[in-house]
C-alpha positions in Angstrom: 84.4 58.9 133.8 81.7 58.8 131.5 82.4 58.7 127.7 81.8 61.8 125.8 79.3 61.6 123.4 77.7 64.2 120.9 76.5 65.6 117.7 78.1 68.8 116.2 77.2 71.1 113.3 78.5 74.1 111.7 77.3 76.3 108.8 78.8 79.3 107.7 80.1 81.5 104.8 83.5 81.6 103.3 85.2 84.0 100.7 87.4 82.1 98.0 89.7 83.5 95.3 90.9 81.6 92.2 94.5 81.4 92.0 96.1 84.5 90.0 97.2 83.7 86.5 99.7 86.0 84.6 98.3 88.1 82.1 98.1 86.5 78.5 97.5 88.8 76.1 94.5 87.7 73.9 93.1 91.0 72.0 95.4 93.2 70.0 94.6 96.4 68.0 95.6 96.6 64.5 95.9 100.3 63.1 96.6 99.0 59.6 93.8 99.1 57.0 90.4 98.1 58.3 89.1 95.7 55.5 89.1 92.0 55.6 90.9 91.5 52.5 93.8 93.4 53.5 96.3 91.3 56.0 97.0 92.7 59.2 100.3 94.9 59.8 103.4 93.1 60.4 104.1 95.3 63.3 104.0 94.2 67.0 100.4 95.2 67.8 99.3 96.8 71.2 97.5 94.5 73.8 93.9 95.6 74.2 92.9 92.7 76.2 94.3 89.8 78.4 93.3 86.6 80.1 93.6 88.0 83.3 89.8 88.2 83.2 90.4 84.8 84.8 91.5 86.7 87.9 88.3 87.2 89.4 87.7 88.7 93.0 86.9 87.0 96.2 83.5 85.8 96.0 81.2 84.4 98.7 80.1 80.6 99.2 78.8 78.3 101.9 80.3 75.6 104.2 78.8 73.2 106.4 80.0 70.3 109.0 78.0 67.6 110.6 79.7 65.2 112.9 79.4 62.8 115.7 81.8 62.6 118.5 82.1 59.7 121.0 85.1 59.3 123.5 88.0 59.8 121.3 86.6 58.8 117.9 84.7 61.1 115.6 83.0 60.9 112.2 82.2 64.0 110.3 80.9 65.0 106.7 81.8 68.3 105.5 81.2 70.4 102.3 81.1 73.7 100.5 79.7 75.3 97.7 80.8 78.6 95.5 78.1 79.6 93.3 79.1 80.4 89.7 81.1 83.6 89.3 80.9 85.4 85.7 83.1 88.0 84.4 82.7 89.7 80.7 84.9 92.2 79.0 83.9 93.8 76.0 86.1 95.3 73.0 85.0 97.6 70.3 86.9 99.0 67.5 85.4 98.5 64.2 87.6 96.3 61.7 90.7 96.7 63.9 90.6 94.0 66.7 92.8 90.9 66.3 93.0 87.7 68.1 96.3 85.8 67.6 95.0 82.2 66.9 97.2 81.1 64.3 100.5 79.2 63.6 103.7 80.2 64.4 104.4 81.1 60.8 101.5 83.2 60.6 98.9 81.3 58.9 95.6 80.8 60.1 94.6 77.5 61.7 92.5 75.0 59.4 88.9 76.0 59.1 89.5 79.5 60.3 90.7 81.1 57.2 88.8 83.9 56.1 89.3 85.9 52.6 93.0 85.9 52.7 93.3 86.1 56.8 92.1 84.5 60.0 88.6 84.8 61.1 90.1 86.3 64.3 91.4 89.3 62.4 90.0 92.7 61.6 87.0 92.0 64.1 84.5 94.8 65.0 83.6 93.3 68.5 85.4 90.9 70.8 83.4 89.6 73.9 85.8 87.5 76.6 83.8 86.0 79.5 85.0 83.8 82.1 82.9 81.6 84.4 84.1 79.5 87.8 82.1 77.3 89.9 83.3 75.1 92.7 82.0 72.7 95.3 83.4 70.0 97.6 82.7 67.2 100.0 84.4 65.1 102.5 83.7 62.3 104.7 86.2 61.7 107.6 86.9 59.4 110.6 89.0 60.6 113.2 90.5 59.0 116.2 93.1 60.4 118.8 95.0 59.7 122.0 93.9 61.8 124.7 97.6 61.4 126.3 99.2 63.3 123.2 97.8 66.7 122.3 97.7 67.8 118.8 98.4 64.2 117.4 95.5 62.6 115.6 94.5 60.3 112.7 92.3 61.4 110.0 90.9 59.2 107.0 88.5 59.4 104.5 87.5 60.4 100.9 87.1 63.8 99.3 85.7 64.8 96.2 86.2 68.3 94.5 84.0 69.7 91.7 85.7 72.6 89.7 84.0 74.0 86.2 85.9 76.8 84.5 84.8 78.3 81.2 86.5 80.9 79.3 84.5 82.0 76.0 85.5 84.3 73.3 83.2 85.7 70.8 84.3 87.7 67.8 82.0 89.6 65.2 
């Protein structure tokens, strides 16, 4: 028998989705006086926006493989790329939007104090943006025994690149 020897390649599309996160409240609406010098109301505030913006839908990408097969040995290089996915939500309510970035005792974090209250209180506009981008590459060596089906050794390095960014803008 002659030894099987060939080059193979594959290129195609894929759809991936980020793992879902539980809704984490970020933006609240304060029905108190919409003036900066008046502290926010002490009553629990209703949620207007949450971090579930980080739950983007499936988004398209590309995947490819190039390999060489000789007998019961193989070498392959595979990779994928998911381009950047962006989502933005904007909340408007003049002087009534609050982001709860403060200490547990209710005081503002150092450097974020305003005129008696936090810079994240009594906002007119809040914009929450989420971006995600992902790519990966791997090189594998495969070896298998022709007499044992479904049993093979695969060894090789893998690299995964993931960049996620959550931006919060207030005005």
